[in-house]
C-alpha positions as CSV (number, residue, x, y, z in Angstrom):
1,M,0.0,0.0,0.0
2,F,2.8,2.4,0.9
3,E,4.6,1.8,-2.4
4,A,1.3,2.4,-4.3
5,C,0.8,5.7,-2.6
6,C,4.4,6.8,-3.4
7,A,3.8,5.8,-7.1
8,E,0.6,7.7,-7.4
9,E,1.8,10.9,-5.9
10,P,4.4,13.1,-7.6
11,D,7.8,12.9,-5.9
12,D,8.5,16.1,-4.0
13,G,12.0,14.9,-3.4
14,A,11.3,13.1,-0.1
15,N,9.8,9.8,-1.2
16,E,13.1,8.1,-0.5
17,Y,13.0,9.5,3.0
18,R,9.3,8.5,3.5
19,R,10.3,4.9,2.6
20,L,13.2,5.0,5.1
21,L,10.9,6.4,7.8
22,F,8.2,3.8,7.0
23,Q,10.8,1.0,7.1
24,K,12.4,2.1,10.4
25,R,9.0,2.7,12.0
26,H,7.3,-0.6,11.0
27,T,10.1,-3.2,10.7
28,D,11.4,-5.2,13.5
29,P,15.1,-5.8,12.7
30,R,15.2,-9.0,14.7
31,D,12.1,-10.4,12.9
32,P,11.2,-8.6,9.7
33,A,7.9,-10.6,9.4
34,H,6.7,-9.1,12.8
35,E,4.9,-5.8,12.3
36,V,5.7,-3.2,14.9
37,D,5.2,0.6,15.3
38,Y,8.4,1.9,17.0
39,M,7.1,5.5,16.8
40,L,4.0,4.6,18.8
41,F,6.4,2.9,21.2
42,M,8.3,6.2,21.5
43,C,5.1,7.9,22.6
44,V,4.7,5.4,25.5
45,N,8.5,5.3,26.3
46,F,8.8,9.1,26.3
47,L,6.1,9.3,29.0
48,Q,8.2,7.2,31.3
49,L,11.4,9.0,30.3
50,C,9.8,12.3,31.3
51,K,9.2,10.9,34.8
52,S,12.7,9.5,35.2
53,A,14.4,12.6,33.7
54,R,13.9,14.5,37.0
55,V,16.6,12.2,38.5
56,F,18.3,10.6,35.5
57,K,18.5,13.6,33.1
58,N,21.5,12.4,31.1
59,G,20.2,8.9,30.7
60,A,16.9,10.1,29.5
61,R,18.6,12.6,27.1
62,K,20.7,9.8,25.6
63,E,17.8,7.5,25.2
64,V,15.7,10.2,23.4
65,L,18.6,11.1,21.1
66,T,19.2,7.4,20.3
67,A,15.5,6.7,19.6
68,M,15.3,9.7,17.3
69,K,18.5,8.7,15.4
70,D,17.4,5.0,15.1
71,L,14.1,6.1,13.5
72,G,15.9,8.4,11.0
73,F,14.9,11.8,12.4
74,D,18.5,13.1,11.7
75,R,18.0,12.5,8.0
76,A,15.1,14.9,7.5
77,E,17.3,17.9,6.8
78,E,18.9,16.0,3.8
79,F,15.5,16.3,2.1
80,G,14.8,19.9,3.0
81,E,11.3,21.2,3.7
82,A,9.7,18.1,2.1
83,G,11.8,15.9,4.5
84,R,10.8,17.9,7.6
85,E,7.2,17.6,6.5
86,A,7.4,13.9,6.0
87,L,8.9,13.5,9.4
88,Y,6.2,15.7,10.9
89,Q,3.5,13.6,9.3
90,E,4.9,10.4,10.6
91,I,5.2,11.8,14.1
92,R,1.6,13.2,14.0
93,N,0.3,9.9,12.7
94,A,2.0,8.0,15.6
95,A,0.8,10.5,18.2
96,A,-2.8,10.3,16.7
97,R,-2.7,6.5,17.1
98,Y,-1.7,6.9,20.7
99,F,-4.4,9.5,21.5
100,K,-7.0,7.2,19.7
101,T,-6.2,4.6,22.3
102,C,-7.1,7.1,25.0
103,E,-10.7,6.9,23.9
104,S,-10.7,3.3,25.2
105,S,-12.7,2.5,28.3
106,G,-9.5,1.0,29.8
107,Y,-7.6,4.3,29.6
108,N,-7.1,6.1,32.9
109,R,-8.8,3.5,35.1
110,R,-8.6,4.0,38.9
111,L,-8.7,1.8,41.9
112,F,-6.5,-1.0,40.5
113,G,-8.3,-0.8,37.2
114,L,-11.8,-1.5,38.6
115,M,-13.3,1.9,38.1
116,S,-13.3,4.0,35.1
117,S,-12.6,7.7,35.4
118,G,-15.0,10.5,34.3
119,E,-14.6,12.4,31.1
120,D,-12.9,15.4,32.8
121,N,-10.3,13.1,34.4
122,R,-9.7,11.4,31.0
123,K,-9.1,14.7,29.3
124,E,-6.8,15.9,32.1
125,R,-4.8,12.7,31.8
126,M,-4.6,13.0,28.0
127,C,-3.3,16.5,28.4
128,R,-0.7,15.4,30.9
129,D,0.4,12.6,28.6
130,A,0.7,15.0,25.7
131,W,2.8,17.4,27.8
132,Q,5.0,14.6,29.2
133,M,5.8,13.0,25.9
134,S,6.6,16.4,24.3
135,E,7.3,19.7,26.0
136,G,7.8,18.1,29.5
137,L,10.5,15.7,28.3
138,A,12.1,18.3,26.0
139,G,12.3,20.7,29.0
140,R,13.6,18.2,31.5
141,T,16.3,17.0,29.1
142,G,17.2,20.3,27.5
143,L,16.3,19.0,24.1
144,Q,13.8,21.7,23.0
145,N,15.5,22.2,19.7
146,E,16.1,18.6,18.9
147,M,12.5,17.7,19.7
148,K,10.9,20.6,17.9
149,E,9.3,18.5,15.1
150,W,8.3,15.8,17.6
151,N,6.6,18.4,19.9
152,R,4.8,20.0,16.9
153,G,3.5,16.6,15.7
154,V,2.3,15.6,19.2
155,F,0.6,18.9,19.8
156,D,-1.2,18.9,16.5
157,A,-2.3,15.3,17.0
158,F,-3.5,16.1,20.5
159,A,-5.3,19.3,19.4
160,A,-7.1,17.3,16.7
161,T,-8.7,15.1,19.4
162,G,-11.3,17.8,20.1
163,G,-12.0,21.5,20.2
164,W,-11.0,21.6,23.9
165,A,-7.6,20.1,23.5
166,G,-5.4,22.9,22.1
167,D,-6.3,25.4,24.8
168,A,-6.1,22.7,27.5
169,F,-2.6,21.8,26.4
170,R,-1.4,25.5,26.4
171,D,-3.0,26.0,29.8
172,Y,-1.3,22.8,31.1
173,C,2.1,24.0,29.7
174,S,1.7,27.3,31.5
175,R,0.9,25.6,34.8
176,M,3.9,23.3,34.5
177,S,6.5,26.1,33.7
């Protein structure tokens, strides 16, 4: 399907990079037949790194930079604006997949998973997750510049979850700074 999409669209100079991003995002090097989504894993992993970065800043910083390099983020500049846009679209897609899981009834359960939270609690948790995997982690590790495209993709994916989300995120960021 990916190859068909690339063949149908005119090449803006970044199709080679899109193929690379797709391959790195969805191929398990240990078992190529096993489909994975490493960028979705980054969303989950970055949540935990944000928490540990308070104490283990250098370790979290190294892990973020390694994850970004392993997925080909450092190659975007080789393809100019089209490369940066391709990277942004991949990030936004992965973050949107993450936020789609937040609609599940199992998300943000309380009391050892026995009780579901109300809608306001779910939205607050989603906002906290968005902040932790983007602006929070970037701030705690000093990687604001390196994570600029990641943060933009996460914010835009989160803002697209509902009319309330963009303002809620900005408000959360101001409370956390």
